C-alpha positions in Angstrom: -0.1 0.0 0.0 2.7 2.4 1.0 4.6 1.7 -2.2 1.4 2.4 -4.4 1.0 5.7 -2.5 4.5 6.7 -3.3 4.1 6.0 -6.9 1.1 8.1 -7.1 2.8 11.1 -5.3 5.9 10.9 -7.6 3.8 10.8 -10.7 1.9 13.9 -9.6 4.9 15.8 -8.6 6.5 15.1 -12.0 3.3 16.4 -13.7 3.4 19.5 -11.7 6.9 20.3 -12.3 6.3 19.8 -16.0 3.3 22.2 -16.1 5.3 24.8 -14.2 8.1 24.6 -16.7 5.9 24.9 -19.7 4.1 27.9 -18.3 7.2 29.7 -17.1 8.7 29.1 -20.6 5.8 29.8 -23.0 3.4 31.9 -20.8 5.4 33.5 -18.0 2.7 36.3 -17.6 0.4 33.6 -16.2 2.8 32.9 -13.1 3.8 36.6 -12.5 7.4 35.7 -13.1 9.6 35.7 -16.2 12.6 33.4 -16.9 15.7 35.4 -17.6 18.4 33.8 -19.8 21.9 34.6 -18.5 24.8 32.5 -17.3 22.4 31.1 -14.6 18.6 31.2 -15.4 16.8 32.7 -12.7 13.1 34.0 -12.0 12.5 37.7 -12.1 9.4 39.5 -11.1 7.6 41.3 -14.0 7.8 45.1 -14.1 4.8 46.5 -12.1 3.1 49.1 -14.3 2.1 50.9 -11.1 5.5 51.1 -10.0 7.8 49.1 -7.6 5.8 47.6 -4.7 8.9 48.1 -2.5 10.1 51.4 -3.7 8.9 55.1 -3.4 8.5 56.0 -7.2 4.9 56.8 -6.9 5.3 58.9 -3.8 8.1 60.9 -5.6 6.1 61.4 -8.8 3.2 62.7 -6.6 5.4 65.2 -4.6 8.2 66.2 -7.0 6.1 68.5 -9.4 5.2 70.7 -6.6 8.6 71.1 -5.1 10.4 74.1 -6.9 13.9 75.6 -6.9 14.1 79.1 -5.5 16.8 81.6 -6.8 17.2 84.8 -4.8 19.1 87.9 -5.9 20.4 90.8 -3.6 22.1 93.9 -4.6 25.1 94.6 -2.3 26.7 98.1 -2.1 30.4 97.9 -2.8 32.9 99.4 -0.3 34.9 102.4 -1.4 38.1 100.4 -1.5 36.6 97.5 -3.6 38.9 96.8 -6.7 36.0 97.2 -9.1 36.2 100.9 -8.5 39.9 101.7 -8.8 41.6 98.7 -10.6 41.6 99.0 -14.3 42.5 95.4 -14.8 39.7 94.3 -12.7 37.2 96.4 -14.8 38.8 95.0 -17.9 37.6 91.3 -17.0 34.8 91.8 -14.8 33.2 94.8 -16.3 32.0 98.4 -15.0 29.6 98.9 -12.2 26.2 99.7 -13.1 26.2 103.2 -11.6 29.8 104.5 -10.6 28.3 107.1 -8.3 26.3 104.4 -6.6 28.3 101.0 -7.1 26.6 97.7 -6.3 27.2 94.0 -7.1 24.6 91.2 -7.0 24.8 88.3 -4.9 22.6 85.2 -5.3 21.6 82.1 -3.2 19.2 79.3 -3.7 17.0 77.1 -1.7 13.8 75.1 -2.3 10.0 75.6 -1.7 6.9 73.8 -1.9 3.6 74.8 -3.9 0.9 74.1 -1.4 -2.2 75.7 -3.3 -3.7 75.7 -6.8 -3.5 79.6 -6.3 0.1 79.5 -6.6 1.1 79.8 -2.7 4.6 78.5 -1.8 5.9 77.5 1.5 9.6 78.1 2.2 12.0 79.1 4.9 12.2 82.6 6.1 16.1 82.4 5.8 16.0 81.3 2.3 14.2 84.6 1.1 15.5 86.9 3.7 16.8 90.3 2.4 16.1 89.2 -1.3 15.6 91.9 -3.7 14.3 89.4 -6.4 13.0 85.9 -6.1 12.7 83.5 -9.0 11.0 80.2 -8.9 11.8 77.3 -11.2 9.2 74.5 -11.4 10.0 70.8 -12.0 8.4 71.1 -15.4 10.7 73.9 -16.6 8.5 76.9 -16.2 9.8 79.9 -14.3 8.2 82.8 -12.6 9.0 85.9 -10.4 7.7 85.3 -7.0 6.3 88.0 -4.6 6.7 87.7 -0.8 3.2 87.4 0.8 4.8 87.5 4.4 7.2 85.8 6.7 7.4 84.6 10.3 11.1 84.5 11.4 10.2 83.1 14.7 9.2 79.7 13.0 11.4 80.4 9.9 8.4 80.1 7.6 7.8 82.3 4.5 4.9 82.5 2.1 5.4 83.4 -1.6 3.0 83.6 -4.5 3.4 83.0 -8.2 1.1 83.9 -10.8 1.2 80.9 -13.3 -1.4 78.8 -15.0 -2.3 75.5 -13.3 0.5 75.2 -10.8 1.0 71.6 -9.5 0.3 71.6 -5.6 1.2 69.0 -2.8 -1.3 67.3 -0.6 -0.9 67.9 3.1 -0.4 64.7 5.2 -1.6 64.0 8.7 1.4 64.8 10.8 -0.4 63.9 14.1 -0.4 60.3 12.8 3.3 60.2 11.9 5.4 57.9 14.1 9.2 57.5 14.8 10.4 54.9 12.4 8.0 55.9 9.5 9.7 56.1 6.0 10.1 59.7 4.7 11.5 61.4 1.6 13.1 64.7 1.6 12.9 66.7 -1.7 14.8 69.6 -2.8 17.7 71.2 -4.6 20.9 70.5 -2.6 24.0 72.4 -3.7 22.1 73.6 -6.7 22.6 70.3 -8.5 18.9 69.9 -9.4 15.9 68.4 -7.8 17.0 65.5 -5.7 15.1 62.8 -3.5 16.8 61.3 -0.5 15.2 58.6 1.8 15.3 58.0 5.4 12.9 57.7 8.5 11.5 59.9 11.1 14.1 59.8 13.9 12.2 61.9 16.6 9.3 63.9 17.0 8.6 67.2 18.8 12.5 68.2 19.0 13.0 71.5 20.7 15.7 73.3 22.7 17.9 73.5 19.5 18.4 77.2 19.3 17.4 77.3 15.8 13.9 79.2 16.1 12.0 80.8 18.9 9.1 78.4 18.4 10.4 74.7 17.8 8.7 71.6 17.3 10.7 69.7 14.8 10.4 66.4 13.0 13.8 64.8 13.0 14.9 62.8 10.1 18.0 61.0 8.8 16.9 61.7 5.1 19.9 63.6 3.7 19.3 67.3 3.9 22.1 69.6 2.6 22.4 73.2 1.9 19.8 74.1 -1.0 17.3 71.8 0.6 16.1 74.4 3.0 12.5 75.1 2.2 11.9 71.7 0.5 9.4 69.0 1.3 9.6 66.1 3.7 6.9 63.7 2.6 5.5 60.5 3.6 5.4 57.0 1.7 2.4 58.3 -0.2 3.8 61.6 -1.2 1.9 63.7 1.2 3.5 66.8 2.8 4.7 66.2 6.4 7.3 69.0 6.8 9.3 71.9 5.6 13.0 71.0 5.6 14.8 73.7 7.4 18.0 72.9 9.1 20.7 70.1 9.8 23.0 69.3 12.5 26.6 69.4 11.2 30.1 70.5 12.3 31.2 70.1 8.7 28.5 71.5 6.7 27.6 68.2 5.0 24.6 66.0 6.1 25.4 63.8 9.1 22.1 62.2 9.2 20.4 64.7 11.8 18.0 66.9 9.8 15.0 68.9 11.0 11.7 69.9 9.4 9.0 72.1 10.6 5.8 70.1 10.8 3.3 70.8 8.0 0.6 71.7 10.3 2.5 74.4 11.9 3.7 75.8 8.5 0.0 75.6 7.4 -1.2 77.6 10.4 1.4 80.3 9.9 0.6 80.6 6.2 -3.1 80.9 6.9 -2.4 83.7 9.3 -0.1 85.5 7.0 -2.5 85.3 4.1 -5.5 86.4 6.1 -4.1 89.1 8.5 -0.5 89.8 7.0 1.3 88.5 10.1 1.3 85.9 12.8 -0.2 87.3 15.9 1.0 85.8 19.2 0.5 86.6 22.9 3.2 88.3 25.0 3.7 89.0 28.7 7.2 90.6 28.8 9.2 88.3 30.7 12.7 86.5 30.3 12.3 82.9 31.3 14.8 80.5 32.3 14.8 76.7 32.7 15.1 75.1 36.0 18.2 73.1 36.5 18.7 70.4 39.2 20.9 72.9 41.0 18.1 75.6 40.9 15.5 73.2 42.0 17.7 72.1 45.0 18.4 75.9 45.8 14.6 76.8 45.6 13.7 73.4 47.5 11.3 72.5 44.6 9.8 69.0 44.8 10.0 68.8 41.1 12.2 70.1 38.3 9.2 71.8 36.5 8.2 75.4 35.8 10.3 78.3 34.6 12.2 80.9 36.5 11.4 84.6 35.7 14.9 85.9 35.3 13.9 89.3 33.8 10.7 91.3 33.7 10.2 94.1 31.1 9.3 97.4 32.7 5.8 98.5 32.0 5.1 95.3 30.2 2.0 93.0 30.9 3.7 90.9 33.5 5.1 94.0 35.2 1.6 95.6 35.5 0.3 92.3 36.9 2.9 92.3 39.5 5.1 89.5 38.3 8.6 89.7 40.0 12.1 88.6 39.1 12.7 85.2 40.9 9.1 83.9 40.6 8.6 80.5 39.5 5.8 80.3 36.7 4.0 76.9 37.3 0.8 77.4 35.5 -0.6 79.4 32.5 -4.4 79.3 33.1 -5.1 75.6 34.1 -2.1 74.1 32.2 1.0 73.2 34.0 4.4 74.6 32.7 7.2 72.1 32.4 9.8 74.1 30.7 10.7 77.5 28.9 9.7 76.0 25.4 6.3 75.0 26.7 5.8 78.2 28.4 6.6 80.3 25.3 4.1 78.2 23.2 1.4 78.5 25.8 1.7 82.3 25.9 2.0 82.5 22.2 -1.2 80.8 21.7 -3.2 83.3 23.9 -4.8 86.3 22.0 -3.7 89.7 22.8 -6.0 91.9 25.1 -7.4 88.7 26.7 -6.9 88.1 30.5 -5.2 85.1 31.6 -4.3 83.8 35.3 -0.7 83.0 35.9 0.2 80.7 38.9 3.7 81.5 40.4 5.7 80.3 43.3 7.0 83.2 45.3 9.1 82.7 48.6 7.7 79.2 48.9 4.0 80.4 48.5 1.8 80.1 45.6 0.5 83.4 44.1 -2.0 83.9 41.4 -1.6 87.0 39.1 -4.3 88.1 36.5 -2.3 89.3 33.2 -3.7 91.3 30.3 -2.0 89.6 27.4 -0.1 91.7 25.1 1.0 91.3 21.3 4.4 89.8 20.8 6.6 92.2 18.9 8.2 91.1 15.6 11.9 90.5 16.1 14.0 92.6 13.7 16.1 89.5 12.5 15.8 86.0 12.6 17.6 83.9 15.1 20.9 82.5 14.0 22.6 79.2 14.8 21.7 77.0 12.2 24.5 74.8 10.2 23.1 75.2 6.8 23.2 78.8 6.0 22.9 79.2 2.3 
């Protein structure tokens, strides 16, 4: 009986192998594979007309048309001792200044941007277009346009541009609140001016702050390569949806070391909408200089927890001064929300509307004191904070 069963099995196996060989040789499309003739015959997956199942070509195709190259030009006044003015040989090879009485030369820089609206609105970094006299935008399809600055916010390093061009491609915003550490992401931009480039990595961390790059920080950290010229470009998810605006890298050499930072798309969108509707981002302000509580300060003040922020300075005549806040107070709560550190405190105050009243809970001489503060409007800084490593 056993011998008969084995005979049936071997015959069936022979038939199956024969059928697979015939199908693979004559009709490879039936099996989903094709036989490749080479030194060794191997099976290879048929090309997927929808793109690779394991690659990110579709995500790149969706996002790349909306990512633009930004070229800025600035007129720079020449110093009186500049060789262009008094060296005939220099003039011979490099030309005469446009106006000998008011000599100037033009400097240029480059960056990236993302078209986020069919109306032609572009998100980029404030430091990309800062002090620019003229801004030219080059689309992936070869079209070019002169852009105007709608507005910018130095404290988040976001700028909004607008171009008047027919049917501009625009990107789709992703759900940043659903992003997780380990998710695959693509960084798209124009590094070093070589042309549009896509790099791949993962989300390394979320909510990065205390970096000293911007006043208000809540960065997405990624190891997707970001280099000078990528600033203002797109960080997209595996479907090609916008997750962030690439803004800075951590580097001691100027090259990418796998630690890059992007401004979350929802933050950029809020700033853009405020700039478009009101012309500026309005934030709350109380006029204090906060300082994080270190373990040493917590021990000196006999604090049970290393939370809150110390008021190390109070602006005379400011909202906090009028409410009786004093140097040395420890701010514990803004409204009903506890304050953990300086960054959180700044974000809480910034979200309050000017002219509204808010209660601040402070610790003074070991006792909790409540102060009613009339929130002021945060003044716009004259210059963006420096300290980034990818200055263009």
